[in-house]
N, C-alpha and C positions, 0 to 999 in steps of 0.2 A: 205463345210467345213468353218468352221468361219475364218475369216481374221487373220494376225498376227499382235495384236495391238501395240506389241512393234515396228515390222520393219515400220507399217504405220507412226509412230509418230518419227522412226528413232533414238530410244533409246535401250540401254540393258535393259535385264530383272531384274537387280540390280540399275536402275536409280533410283534415290531419287525423290520424290514429286516434289520439285522445277524442277529438269532437266525435268522430262515431262511438266511440266508447260510451261517451257521457248519454248520447242520443240513446244508444240501446240500453241503456241500463234504466233511462228514464218510461221507455216504452214497455219494455220489458216488466217493471213494477206496475204498472197501470193496467196491462193485458194478461198476464199470469192469470191461470185456471182457479187458482187458489184466491185471487183478488176478486174474480166475475166468476162462479161458479154458475155452471148451467147455462153459460152463455157463448151460444156456438160461434157468433160473429168474434168475439173477443177469442176465443181458442185459435179460431183461424187465423185471426190478426197475429198473435201470440207465434203461432208456426212461422209465419214469413218473416217477422221479426227477427227470428233466430236464422233462419235460413241467409237474410242478408248479412245479418252481422257475422256469420260463420264465412262468408267471401269475403265481405269488406275488410274484415280484422286480419286477414290471412295477405301478406303481401302478395305473393305469388298469385294467388287465385284473385285477387282484385286486379292485379295487371291483366291476366288472361279476359277477366270481364270485361275490363275497360277496352280490350282490343276487340274483344268478337261482341259485346255488347249483349240482345237477346238472345243472340247462336251460342253464347257461352257453353251450355250444355251439351250442344249438337255438333262443337268442333271437335269433337276427341276429347274434351276435358270437361269431363265429370263435375257435376256439382258437388256440393258437399257431402251428400251420402249416395252418389252415383246416379244415373238416369231413373225416374220414377221413385228415387229414395223420399223417405219420410224427414223432417226437418228434427233437429234436435240441436242440442249445446256441442255435437263433437266438433274436433276442429281445435279451435283457439289457438292456430299455428304461429301467429305471426302478428303484427302490429302492436297494438298494447299490451298483449298479452293477456292472460287468463282473468275472467271478472271474479271477483272475492263475492261469492253468493250472497252473502250476509250482508254486503251493502246494499244490495237492492230492497231489501225490506227492513232492516234496521231491527229493532226489537218487536215487530209488529204480531208476531205469534205466528207467522206461517211457517210450518216445517220444511225447511229448505232441503229436507234428504228427498221430497219429491220433485223437487227443481231439477231439471236437466237430468233425471238419474239416468235415463236410458243412452243420451249421448255422452257421459261421463264415464259409463261402466259401471255404477253400481245400482245396487236395487232390482227387482225383479217384477215382471208386469201382473197386476191383479184384473180379476175380471172386469173391472169396471173402466178399464183402459188406464189405470193412474198407475204411477210407479210406488213400490213400497220404499219404506225409508232405506238409505244407502248404509250398507254394512259397516261396522265399527271398524277402524284401522289401529293395527298393530303400530306402536311410536317406535321410531327411528333408534336405532343401536347409538349409544354414545362411546366415545372412544378417548382414551387418554394414556398416557405412559406414566409406570409406576417403577421408582429406581428402589432394586434388592439387592443387600450387602452379599459379597460374593459366599460367604458361609453359609447365609440362608438359602441362596440359590442351590448349593451343594446338597446341605441335610435337609431342606424343608423348613418351615417355619411358618411365620404370619407377618404381614404388613398392614400396617393403617393406611388406608386411603380415604383423603378428604374429597368430597364432592358437594357441589351447590345446587339445592332444587328450591326452587320457589322463594330465592333470596334466603335461605338459610342453610348454612354449614352442616353435612353429616359427616360421620367418621366410621368407614366401613372397615372392618377387619377382614383381611383378606389371605385365605390359607394358599401356600405359595408350597406345591409340592416338591419332594428331592428330586433334584437333576433338572431343574428347570431351565431352558438354554435362553441366550440374548437372543431377543426378538418375538421369543415365543408369546401367543395372546392368553390370557386367560379372560374366560367368559363368565360374566355375573349374569342370571337369569334375573329378568325384571328389572334391573338397576338403572336401565337407560329411560331415554325420554319418554314421556307419558303416551297413550294412545289417544285417538279421536273419539267420539261419540262411544266410550265406554270401552274402548278396545285396550287390550293388555298392552302393558309398558315394553318398551324395547329393552335390549340386554348392555350391558356396561363391558366394553372389550378392554381389557388391561394389556398393554404390551411393556413385557418386560425389559428392562435395561439393567444389567449387572454391574455393579460398581467394582470397581479391580482391588485386586488383593493386595497388600504391601510385599508379599514374597512369593505367593502361590500364581500359579496361571492353569490354564485350563485347555486341553486339545481333545475335544469330544467329552467320553468317559474318563478320561484320565488326567491326573492333575501331575505338574512339574514343578520341582522345588530345588533352586541352585543351591548347592552347598559348597563354600569356600572351604579350601585345605592348602596346607602350607607344601612348600616341595619336599621338605623331609618326610609328611605325611604321605606325601603319594610315594614317593619311593618305597618307605619300608613298611607301610600300611598303617592303619588305626582303626580307632573306633569313635564314631561321633552321634552325637545326640540330635535326632532331627525332628520338626514338628511335624504333625498329621492334622487333617479336620476329622477325622473319626475317631482316634484313639489317644490323643495327646501327643507327647513326645515318645518316641521309640530307639531303641539304639540301632545304628547300621554299621556294620564291619565295613571298611575300606580295604580292599584287598593290595599287597604292594604291588608297585609297578602301575599304579593308576595314572591314566592320562586324562589331561582334562578334557571335558566333553563327554565322557564315560558315563553311561546311565544305569543306575542301579535301581533293580524293581522292588518295590513293596506291593504284593498281590494284594487286592480287594480292598484297598485303601484309598481308591478314588473316588469317582461320581456314579450314582446309580443311572443306568440307563432306563427311562420311562416305559420305553418302549419294549426291551429285552429282559425287563427287570434283573442285568445282571450288573453287578459293580465294577468299574474299570480299576486300574490299579496306579499307584504313585510312583514317579521316579524322580528318584535323586540325581541330579547334574551335576556331575564335579567339576568345579572350576579351581584349578591350582593358581594362587595367588602368591604374590610377592609383597611384603612389607613396603612401603614406600620408602623407609630408610633401613638401612642395616648397618651391624656393628662393624668395625674393622676385624674382629675375630670371625665373624660371618664371612665378610669378603674373602679371607684368607681362605677357609675352609672351600668356599665356592670356586675359588682360584684352583684350589689344589684339585678339586672334582673335574673340572673343566680340563685341565691338563692331565691327568691320568685316565678318565673317562672317555668312552668312544662315542662317535657321535649319534645322534639319535637319527640323522639324515642319512646315514651311510647305507649307500646300493636303493636309496630311494629312488635316483633319476638315473 
């Protein structure tokens, strides 16, 4: 016949999850093998306490146990470790949640690495039946967003990132590779959260946010730059100085008859593609712009052109 788990923990059948948790902690502290070495009765009691808590702490298992009582394990409802399984601290599925094992013994000097190591998945069995200390755990990765100016993202460079550790603020110099993209993540190994039990720290994952440029914009590995010209310049052609991010200003020839929206290519003056190691192009996008106000003389000339010139829409539709 199955044991009465409520009696083992010394609680009533209407006990709350918190009451069950407190009773378990009290009994586990007294009967733990490290507290009573070489005491077979205490070891058996400790096993029963673990089995009882594993069921009563889990809301689903507790309902099944309340329904089937002593036949809980035989009604197709396996106990915490299956029929005939050994006890342990596995489960902790519901109720008040997992126990902080350091609360059981405080600073009493007992090595909690042996405590429930089998059920919690840590450690390995030793010839004496006890468990070795749980393996050290790697720290969790930390995540942050770092803002990078447009030119640094294109040409590469470095940015300073401030992180807080143990109440102090540190500044890290982070290298930004040329051609980094919006949303790309840079990993700084070992700069994340500290590990437990001497484990290695996690990594710091920095998500790149690229600040907009006042006049450049980016499409993949290409750069686009709007260049305004006047109607006479578009009709007759001209030369204009345009900026680049790699070579400063360069002279671009605008051919006669250029329409607004035309793109002129500057090869190799775009963005490095980190995957292909190829550099994209820069496109000069022509925008024909009229002044907000025109003189009477200019107005007369435009009127003459309108009367004598042919329509640009002739034959379009």
